C-alpha positions in Angstrom: 119.9 113.7 81.4 121.4 110.4 82.4 122.8 108.4 79.6 121.9 105.0 81.1 120.7 101.8 79.4 117.0 101.9 80.5 114.6 98.9 81.0 111.2 100.3 80.2 107.7 98.2 79.6 105.6 100.9 77.9 102.2 99.0 77.5 103.0 95.7 79.4 104.0 93.9 76.1 107.1 93.2 77.5 110.5 93.9 78.9 112.8 95.6 76.3 116.7 97.3 76.9 116.6 100.3 74.6 119.6 102.7 74.1 120.5 105.9 72.3 123.4 104.2 70.9 122.3 100.5 70.0 118.9 101.8 68.6 119.2 104.7 66.8 117.1 103.6 63.8 114.2 102.2 66.3 114.2 105.7 67.8 113.9 107.8 65.0 111.3 105.6 63.5 109.3 106.0 67.0 110.0 110.1 66.2 108.5 109.7 63.3 105.4 108.1 63.6 104.5 110.1 67.1 105.1 113.3 65.2 102.8 112.1 62.1 100.5 110.5 64.6 100.2 114.4 65.7 100.8 113.0 69.4 104.6 113.8 69.6 105.5 112.4 72.9 108.6 114.1 74.5 107.8 112.4 77.8 107.4 109.0 76.5 110.6 109.8 74.5 112.5 110.6 77.1 112.0 107.0 78.9 113.5 105.8 75.7 116.2 108.0 75.0 117.1 106.9 79.0 116.2 110.6 80.5 115.3 110.4 83.8 112.0 112.1 84.1 111.6 112.3 88.0 115.6 114.0 88.5 113.8 117.3 88.9 116.6 119.2 86.6 115.6 122.0 84.2 115.9 119.1 81.0 113.4 117.1 83.1 111.2 120.0 83.5 110.7 120.8 80.4 110.1 117.2 79.1 107.2 117.5 81.7 105.8 120.7 80.6 105.8 120.0 77.0 104.2 116.4 77.9 101.4 118.2 79.4 101.3 120.7 76.7 100.8 118.0 74.2 98.1 116.0 76.1 96.2 119.5 75.9 96.9 119.7 72.0 95.1 116.3 71.6 92.1 116.7 74.0 91.6 119.9 71.8 92.2 117.6 68.3 90.4 114.3 69.4 86.7 114.3 67.5 84.1 112.2 69.6 82.1 111.3 67.1 84.8 109.6 64.6 85.0 106.1 65.7 88.6 103.7 65.0 88.8 101.6 62.1 86.8 98.2 62.8 87.8 94.6 61.0 86.3 91.3 59.5 86.7 88.5 62.2 89.1 87.4 59.6 91.9 90.0 60.8 91.7 89.1 64.1 95.4 88.3 65.2 95.5 84.7 66.5 96.9 84.4 69.1 96.1 87.8 70.3 99.4 88.9 72.6 99.8 88.9 76.1 100.5 92.2 77.3 101.5 93.3 80.7 103.9 94.6 83.1 104.5 91.7 84.5 105.3 87.8 83.0 101.8 85.9 82.7 102.3 83.8 85.3 102.0 86.1 87.5 98.6 87.0 85.7 95.9 87.5 88.9 93.7 84.9 90.0 90.3 87.0 90.6 87.1 84.9 91.8 84.5 85.8 89.1 81.6 85.1 92.1 82.9 87.2 95.1 84.3 89.8 92.5 82.3 93.4 92.1 83.1 96.5 90.9 83.8 99.4 93.3 82.0 102.8 91.9 82.8 106.2 93.9 83.2 110.0 93.5 80.7 111.7 91.3 78.3 109.3 90.8 74.5 109.2 92.4 74.8 105.3 92.8 77.7 103.8 94.4 76.4 100.3 95.0 78.5 97.8 94.1 78.6 95.8 90.3 78.7 92.0 90.2 79.3 90.4 86.8 75.8 89.4 86.8 74.6 92.5 87.2 77.3 93.5 84.7 76.2 91.2 81.9 72.2 92.3 82.4 73.1 95.3 80.5 72.6 95.8 77.1 76.2 94.4 75.1 78.2 95.4 72.0 80.5 93.5 70.2 83.4 95.2 68.4 87.0 94.2 66.7 89.3 96.3 66.7 93.0 97.0 66.6 95.2 97.4 70.1 98.2 99.6 69.4 100.8 99.4 71.6 103.6 102.1 72.4 106.2 99.8 71.8 105.6 99.5 67.9 103.3 97.0 67.7 99.5 96.2 67.3 97.0 93.4 67.3 93.4 93.1 66.4 90.9 91.8 68.8 87.3 90.8 69.1 85.6 92.0 72.4 81.9 92.8 73.8 80.8 94.3 76.9 78.8 97.3 78.4 78.9 100.5 76.7 80.7 102.6 78.9 78.7 105.5 78.2 75.5 103.4 79.4 77.0 102.3 82.2 78.2 106.3 83.4 74.3 107.4 83.0 73.0 103.9 84.9 75.1 105.2 87.8 74.3 109.1 87.8 78.1 109.6 87.0 78.1 113.7 86.8 79.6 113.7 82.9 80.6 117.1 83.3 83.6 115.9 85.8 87.1 116.1 83.8 87.8 112.1 84.9 87.3 108.8 85.0 89.7 106.5 87.0 90.6 102.7 87.4 92.0 100.8 90.2 92.9 97.3 89.0 93.4 94.0 90.8 97.5 94.2 89.5 98.4 97.4 91.2 97.7 98.9 87.5 95.9 101.7 87.7 95.3 104.9 84.5 92.6 107.2 83.6 90.5 108.8 81.0 89.4 111.9 79.8 85.3 112.1 80.1 85.0 112.5 76.0 87.0 109.1 75.3 85.0 107.9 78.3 81.4 108.8 76.6 83.2 107.7 72.8 80.4 105.2 71.6 83.3 102.4 71.3 84.9 102.5 74.6 83.5 99.5 76.3 83.5 97.9 80.0 84.3 94.7 78.4 83.8 91.5 79.6 84.0 88.4 76.7 86.9 87.9 74.2 86.0 86.3 71.6 83.1 84.2 72.4 83.9 83.3 75.7 84.4 85.3 79.2 87.5 87.4 79.3 90.3 84.9 80.0 92.6 85.4 83.1 95.6 86.7 80.6 92.8 89.2 78.8 91.9 90.9 81.9 89.3 88.7 83.9 86.5 89.5 84.9 86.8 93.1 83.3 88.9 94.9 81.5 88.7 98.2 79.3 88.8 98.7 75.8 89.3 101.6 74.2 90.0 101.8 70.8 91.1 105.5 70.5 93.5 105.2 72.9 96.9 103.6 73.0 97.2 100.0 74.6 98.5 101.2 78.3 95.3 103.1 78.5 92.8 99.8 78.5 93.3 98.7 81.8 92.8 95.0 82.8 91.5 93.4 85.9 89.4 96.4 86.9 88.5 96.7 90.5 87.0 99.9 90.9 86.8 103.2 89.0 85.5 106.6 90.5 84.5 110.1 88.4 86.6 113.0 89.4 88.0 116.3 88.8 90.9 115.7 90.3 93.7 114.3 87.9 94.1 110.5 88.9 97.3 110.3 86.9 97.9 106.3 86.1 100.8 103.4 86.6 103.0 105.0 83.4 101.4 108.6 83.1 103.2 109.1 86.4 107.0 107.7 84.9 106.6 110.2 82.2 104.4 108.5 79.6 101.9 111.2 77.7 98.6 111.0 79.7 96.0 111.6 76.8 97.6 109.0 74.3 95.3 109.0 71.5 96.1 106.2 69.1 
């Protein structure tokens, strides 16, 4: 474990510096919150306290092992029928905060007319999807809370294609273990199949009553209210169904992979 000051951005909400000596109260609050949720993340906690999980020493291996154990426990506890809370329009956070692992002026500029979603892996139909084709499918709206591992949350309104319906449409093997995502902003992440099939997981095309603005993920964002914020990728360019562990941008740096909210 190295005692150094770490710069971390857990869900992309902005960069913050956290040290063990100067932020003990905040660290204690994070520990309590994660423990009470049944999602105590030694992997994420290690990053918060300045531990480098890629040093390869014995402590690092223990932290990684505990993080993977935590993933298995969360997956076992996950109820695919339990819904995340929903809210009235009056509760929507205005403005909804920008969150990414880069500053807002670095949001990718994507041409919606030429954009298409690539689909690959354990699916029958690998043909690409345009925005027009996605919008031709039945849509679902939700007002749900985005929960960031940094400790803040915000309520927003998203609408789009229920992901379960999309997976059925492309003939995905729903017995597979994972769905992975690659994004135009270099981000990548993955979900367990049970969460992918959850009734509130959607491929979001709109925020409010308008197409997703660039800062919120245009042209396509995955909205997963049962997961922490960094499991909700934006600017999606490709998805794939697989039995091979796909990892994720933050997950490969030590954050818990399952990360239920």
